[in-house]
C-alpha positions in Angstrom: 99.5 101.8 124.6 100.3 102.9 121.0 99.8 100.4 118.3 102.8 101.5 116.2 105.7 101.8 118.5 107.6 98.7 117.4 110.9 99.3 115.6 113.4 97.1 113.7 116.8 98.7 113.7 120.2 97.8 112.1 122.9 100.2 113.1 126.4 100.8 114.4 127.4 101.0 118.0 128.7 104.6 118.7 130.7 103.8 121.8 131.1 100.8 124.2 127.8 100.3 126.1 127.4 101.3 129.7 126.8 98.1 131.7 125.7 98.2 135.3 126.1 95.3 137.7 125.0 94.9 141.3 127.2 93.9 144.3 126.8 90.2 143.4 128.3 90.9 139.9 124.9 90.3 138.2 123.8 92.3 135.3 121.3 95.0 136.2 121.1 97.4 133.3 122.6 98.1 129.9 122.5 101.4 127.9 123.9 102.0 124.4 123.3 104.3 121.5 123.5 103.2 117.9 123.7 105.1 114.6 121.0 104.3 112.1 120.1 105.7 108.7 116.7 106.4 107.2 115.3 108.0 104.2 113.5 111.3 104.7 109.9 111.0 103.7 109.1 113.9 101.5 105.7 112.8 100.2 106.1 113.8 96.6 108.7 116.5 96.2 111.3 113.9 95.1 114.1 115.0 97.5 116.3 112.0 98.1 118.1 112.5 101.4 119.3 110.3 104.3 119.0 111.2 107.9 121.0 109.8 110.7 119.4 109.0 114.1 121.0 107.8 117.3 118.3 105.9 119.3 119.2 104.9 122.8 118.8 101.2 123.6 118.2 100.4 127.3 117.3 97.1 129.0 117.1 95.7 132.4 116.8 92.1 131.2 119.9 90.3 132.5 120.1 88.0 129.4 119.9 91.0 127.1 122.4 93.0 129.2 124.9 90.1 128.9 124.4 90.3 125.1 125.0 94.0 125.1 128.1 93.6 127.2 129.7 91.9 124.2 129.2 94.9 122.0 132.1 97.3 121.2 132.2 100.6 119.4 132.0 100.1 115.6 130.0 96.8 115.8 126.9 96.4 113.6 123.9 95.2 115.6 120.2 94.5 115.1 117.5 95.4 117.6 113.8 94.7 117.6 111.9 96.5 120.3 109.4 99.1 121.4 109.8 102.8 121.6 109.3 103.6 125.3 109.0 106.8 127.3 109.6 107.1 131.0 108.9 110.0 133.3 112.0 111.2 135.1 113.1 114.1 137.2 115.6 116.2 135.3 118.0 118.4 137.2 120.4 121.2 136.4 122.8 123.2 138.6 122.7 127.0 138.2 126.1 128.2 137.1 125.7 131.5 139.0 124.4 130.4 142.5 125.0 126.7 142.5 121.4 125.8 143.3 120.0 122.5 142.0 116.9 122.9 139.9 114.5 120.0 139.2 111.7 119.7 136.7 109.6 116.9 135.3 110.7 115.4 132.0 110.8 112.2 130.2 113.4 109.9 128.5 112.8 108.1 125.2 114.5 104.8 124.5 114.1 101.5 122.7 113.2 98.6 125.0 114.5 95.6 123.1 112.5 92.4 122.5 115.5 90.9 120.6 119.0 92.2 120.0 122.0 90.6 118.4 125.5 91.3 117.1 125.7 91.0 113.3 129.4 92.1 112.6 132.4 93.0 114.7 135.4 95.2 114.1 134.0 97.2 111.3 136.5 99.8 109.9 135.4 103.3 109.1 136.1 102.6 105.4 133.7 99.7 105.4 131.1 101.7 107.2 131.4 104.4 104.5 131.0 101.7 101.8 127.8 100.4 103.5 126.3 103.8 103.5 126.6 104.2 99.7 
């Protein structure tokens, strides 16, 4: 396991999270993307730019999924977690013959240790002010 895969994020929810429940109405999984800003590290050429990233936050912890279910698009949230990769089978369908093609791939996401809502109902104007 890598030593430096922990992240501390503060960002805005892009769209309402996807919440999955089982037949007993219990939380199973929550998936959400947030927008975060970071400075581009230029190592000496004095270029000051910002880069936007959209990490995926995914959890199977029922308590955390319940917290994520409260989030709405535009909310400002904080997440502490570990960058995680998972092997998955990726598939596509050929647009010419309709055959399903599969290949090995992986998915990268943040597995939260802590997550919480900081601000709700943030307007686009206020978001723009926060960026400056």
